[in-house]
Structure formats: structure tokens, C-alpha cells
TIKOLVO-934008 format. One record per atom (N, C-alpha, C): residue number from 1; residue in three letters; atom name; x, y, z. Coordinates in Angstrom, 1 decimal. Layout:
<pts>
PT keti zase voti     xx     yy     zz
PT  NUM  Ala   CA      X      Y      Z
...
</pts>
This chain:
<pts>
PT keti zase voti     xx     yy     zz
PT    1  Met    N  -62.3  -54.4   -3.4
PT    1  Met   CA  -61.3  -54.3   -2.2
PT    1  Met    C  -61.0  -53.4   -0.5
PT    2  Gly    N  -60.4  -54.0    0.1
PT    2  Gly   CA  -60.3  -52.6    0.9
PT    2  Gly    C  -59.4  -52.0    1.3
PT    3  Ser    N  -59.4  -51.3    2.0
PT    3  Ser   CA  -58.6  -49.9    2.0
PT    3  Ser    C  -57.6  -50.6    2.6
PT    4  Arg    N  -56.2  -49.8    2.1
PT    4  Arg   CA  -54.7  -50.0    2.8
PT    4  Arg    C  -54.6  -49.1    4.0
PT    5  Leu    N  -53.6  -49.4    5.2
PT    5  Leu   CA  -53.2  -48.4    6.0
PT    5  Leu    C  -52.4  -47.8    5.2
PT    6  Asn    N  -52.1  -46.4    6.0
PT    6  Asn   CA  -51.7  -45.3    5.7
PT    6  Asn    C  -50.6  -45.4    6.7
PT    7  Met    N  -49.4  -45.8    6.2
PT    7  Met   CA  -48.9  -46.0    7.7
PT    7  Met    C  -48.1  -43.4    7.4
PT    8  Glu    N  -48.0  -43.3    6.5
PT    8  Glu   CA  -47.7  -42.1    6.9
PT    8  Glu    C  -48.5  -41.4    8.1
PT    9  Lys    N  -49.9  -41.3    8.1
PT    9  Lys   CA  -51.2  -41.1    8.5
PT    9  Lys    C  -50.5  -41.5    9.8
PT   10  Ile    N  -49.7  -42.7   10.1
PT   10  Ile   CA  -49.9  -43.5   11.4
PT   10  Ile    C  -48.7  -42.9   12.0
PT   11  Gln    N  -47.6  -41.8   11.2
PT   11  Gln   CA  -46.4  -42.1   11.2
PT   11  Gln    C  -46.3  -40.4   12.0
PT   12  Lys    N  -47.0  -39.8   11.2
PT   12  Lys   CA  -47.4  -38.0   12.0
PT   12  Lys    C  -48.2  -38.1   13.3
PT   13  Arg    N  -48.9  -38.7   13.3
PT   13  Arg   CA  -49.6  -38.9   15.0
PT   13  Arg    C  -49.1  -38.8   16.1
PT   14  Ile    N  -49.5  -38.0   16.9
PT   14  Ile   CA  -48.5  -37.3   18.1
PT   14  Ile    C  -49.3  -38.1   19.0
PT   15  Val    N  -48.0  -39.2   19.2
PT   15  Val   CA  -48.0  -39.6   20.9
PT   15  Val    C  -47.3  -40.0   21.6
PT   16  Arg    N  -48.1  -39.3   22.8
PT   16  Arg   CA  -47.7  -39.1   24.1
PT   16  Arg    C  -48.2  -40.3   25.2
PT   17  Ile    N  -47.3  -40.8   25.5
PT   17  Ile   CA  -47.6  -41.8   26.9
PT   17  Ile    C  -48.0  -41.4   28.0
PT   18  Val    N  -48.7  -41.7   28.7
PT   18  Val   CA  -48.8  -41.4   30.0
PT   18  Val    C  -48.8  -42.6   31.5
PT   19  Ser    N  -48.8  -42.1   32.3
PT   19  Ser   CA  -49.2  -43.5   33.3
PT   19  Ser    C  -50.4  -43.4   33.5
PT   20  Met    N  -50.3  -44.7   34.0
PT   20  Met   CA  -51.9  -45.0   34.4
PT   20  Met    C  -52.8  -44.5   35.9
PT   21  Glu    N  -51.9  -44.0   36.5
PT   21  Glu   CA  -52.3  -42.6   37.6
PT   21  Glu    C  -52.5  -41.7   37.1
PT   22  Glu    N  -51.9  -41.2   36.1
PT   22  Glu   CA  -52.1  -40.0   34.7
PT   22  Glu    C  -53.9  -40.7   34.2
PT   23  Ala    N  -53.6  -41.4   33.9
PT   23  Ala   CA  -54.6  -41.8   32.6
PT   23  Ala    C  -56.0  -42.0   33.3
PT   24  Leu    N  -56.0  -42.8   34.9
PT   24  Leu   CA  -56.9  -42.3   35.4
PT   24  Leu    C  -57.1  -42.1   36.5
PT   25  Glu    N  -57.1  -40.7   36.4
PT   25  Glu   CA  -57.0  -39.3   38.0
PT   25  Glu    C  -58.2  -39.0   37.6
PT   26  Asp    N  -58.8  -38.8   36.8
PT   26  Asp   CA  -60.6  -38.4   36.7
PT   26  Asp    C  -61.7  -39.1   36.8
PT   27  Val    N  -61.0  -40.6   36.2
PT   27  Val   CA  -62.3  -41.6   36.9
PT   27  Val    C  -62.9  -41.4   38.0
PT   28  Ile    N  -63.7  -41.4   37.9
PT   28  Ile   CA  -65.0  -41.9   39.2
PT   28  Ile    C  -65.5  -43.4   39.0
PT   29  Pro    N  -65.5  -43.9   39.6
PT   29  Pro   CA  -66.0  -45.3   39.8
PT   29  Pro    C  -67.6  -45.2   40.2
PT   30  Phe    N  -68.1  -46.2   40.4
PT   30  Phe   CA  -69.2  -46.6   40.2
PT   30  Phe    C  -70.1  -46.7   41.6
PT   31  Gln    N  -71.3  -46.4   42.1
PT   31  Gln   CA  -71.6  -46.4   43.7
PT   31  Gln    C  -72.8  -47.0   43.7
PT   32  Tyr    N  -72.4  -48.6   43.7
PT   32  Tyr   CA  -73.4  -49.8   43.5
PT   32  Tyr    C  -73.8  -48.8   44.8
PT   33  Ser    N  -75.0  -50.0   45.4
PT   33  Ser   CA  -76.2  -49.6   46.9
PT   33  Ser    C  -75.5  -51.3   47.0
PT   34  Gln    N  -75.6  -51.7   48.3
PT   34  Gln   CA  -75.9  -52.7   49.2
PT   34  Gln    C  -76.7  -53.8   48.5
PT   35  Glu    N  -77.7  -53.3   47.3
PT   35  Glu   CA  -78.0  -54.3   47.3
PT   35  Glu    C  -77.9  -54.7   45.7
PT   36  Val    N  -77.1  -53.5   45.0
PT   36  Val   CA  -76.2  -54.8   43.7
PT   36  Val    C  -75.1  -55.4   44.3
PT   37  Leu    N  -74.5  -55.0   45.3
PT   37  Leu   CA  -73.5  -55.3   45.7
PT   37  Leu    C  -73.5  -56.9   46.2
PT   38  Thr    N  -75.3  -57.3   47.0
PT   38  Thr   CA  -75.0  -58.7   47.3
PT   38  Thr    C  -76.5  -59.3   46.3
PT   39  Gly    N  -76.2  -58.8   45.6
PT   39  Gly   CA  -77.2  -59.6   44.7
PT   39  Gly    C  -78.7  -59.9   44.7
PT   40  Arg    N  -78.7  -58.8   45.4
PT   40  Arg   CA  -80.5  -58.4   45.5
PT   40  Arg    C  -80.8  -57.8   44.3
PT   41  Arg    N  -80.6  -56.6   43.3
PT   41  Arg   CA  -80.7  -56.0   42.5
PT   41  Arg    C  -79.8  -56.2   41.4
PT   42  Lys    N  -79.8  -56.3   40.6
PT   42  Lys   CA  -78.7  -55.8   39.3
PT   42  Lys    C  -78.8  -54.7   39.0
PT   43  Ile    N  -77.8  -54.0   38.0
PT   43  Ile   CA  -77.9  -52.8   36.9
PT   43  Ile    C  -78.1  -53.2   35.6
PT   44  Val    N  -78.3  -52.0   35.2
PT   44  Val   CA  -78.6  -52.2   33.8
PT   44  Val    C  -78.0  -51.5   32.8
PT   45  Leu    N  -76.9  -51.8   32.0
PT   45  Leu   CA  -76.6  -50.6   31.5
PT   45  Leu    C  -77.2  -50.7   29.7
PT   46  Thr    N  -77.1  -49.3   29.3
PT   46  Thr   CA  -77.6  -49.3   27.8
PT   46  Thr    C  -76.9  -48.3   27.5
PT   47  Val    N  -76.7  -48.6   26.0
PT   47  Val   CA  -76.1  -47.3   25.3
PT   47  Val    C  -76.8  -46.5   24.1
PT   48  Asp    N  -77.0  -45.6   23.8
PT   48  Asp   CA  -77.2  -45.1   23.1
PT   48  Asp    C  -77.3  -45.6   21.4
PT   49  Pro    N  -78.4  -45.7   20.9
PT   49  Pro   CA  -78.6  -46.3   19.7
PT   49  Pro    C  -77.6  -44.7   18.8
PT   50  Asp    N  -78.0  -44.1   18.7
PT   50  Asp   CA  -77.4  -43.3   18.5
PT   50  Asp    C  -76.3  -42.6   18.4
PT   51  Leu    N  -75.3  -43.2   19.2
PT   51  Leu   CA  -73.8  -42.5   19.7
PT   51  Leu    C  -73.1  -43.0   18.2
PT   52  Lys    N  -73.5  -44.2   17.3
PT   52  Lys   CA  -72.6  -43.8   16.0
PT   52  Lys    C  -72.9  -42.7   15.5
PT   53  Lys    N  -73.9  -41.8   15.2
PT   53  Lys   CA  -74.1  -41.2   14.9
PT   53  Lys    C  -73.4  -39.8   15.1
PT   54  Lys    N  -73.3  -39.7   16.3
PT   54  Lys   CA  -72.7  -38.4   16.9
PT   54  Lys    C  -71.3  -38.7   17.6
PT   55  Gly    N  -70.4  -39.3   16.3
PT   55  Gly   CA  -69.0  -39.2   15.8
PT   55  Gly    C  -68.7  -40.6   16.4
PT   56  Cys    N  -69.0  -41.2   17.6
PT   56  Cys   CA  -68.3  -42.1   17.7
PT   56  Cys    C  -67.8  -43.1   16.8
PT   57  Lys    N  -66.5  -43.3   17.0
PT   57  Lys   CA  -65.8  -44.9   16.1
PT   57  Lys    C  -65.7  -46.1   16.7
PT   58  Asp    N  -66.1  -46.3   17.9
PT   58  Asp   CA  -65.2  -46.9   18.6
PT   58  Asp    C  -66.3  -47.9   18.9
PT   59  Asp    N  -66.1  -49.4   17.9
PT   59  Asp   CA  -66.4  -50.8   18.7
PT   59  Asp    C  -66.7  -51.3   20.0
PT   60  Arg    N  -66.4  -50.6   21.2
PT   60  Arg   CA  -66.0  -51.7   22.1
PT   60  Arg    C  -67.9  -51.2   23.1
PT   61  Leu    N  -68.5  -50.5   22.9
PT   61  Leu   CA  -69.0  -50.4   23.7
PT   61  Leu    C  -70.2  -51.2   23.7
</pts>
């Protein structure tokens, strides 16, 4: 048996709509070197394997 969607919990959730500008105002873009931009070097991004244990429920990492 799977869990059911709790509509009451969803309806109580506080929703705040923000503009794209407001959502991205504190984002700092990566500063890539010229070697990366030209393709001579590459970057490798890693994710902490303990991230799930630290409370992150998002699987999009």
C-alpha cells in the first residue's frame, strides 16, 4: 500500500509567489576560467554522499 496524498496538509501550506528577479537576487554564478570556457579543462561537480542524512529530501541533486 502506498501513502495517500494529504490534501488537508497541502491546503494549509503557506504559498508566496515571487518574481524571477526576486528568486534569483542572491544567486552568484560560477566564475569559470578561460581554460574551462574554451574546453581545454573541465569541471567536476560532486555531491556529498551524506546529503540525504543531513535532511535534504530533494532527489534532483
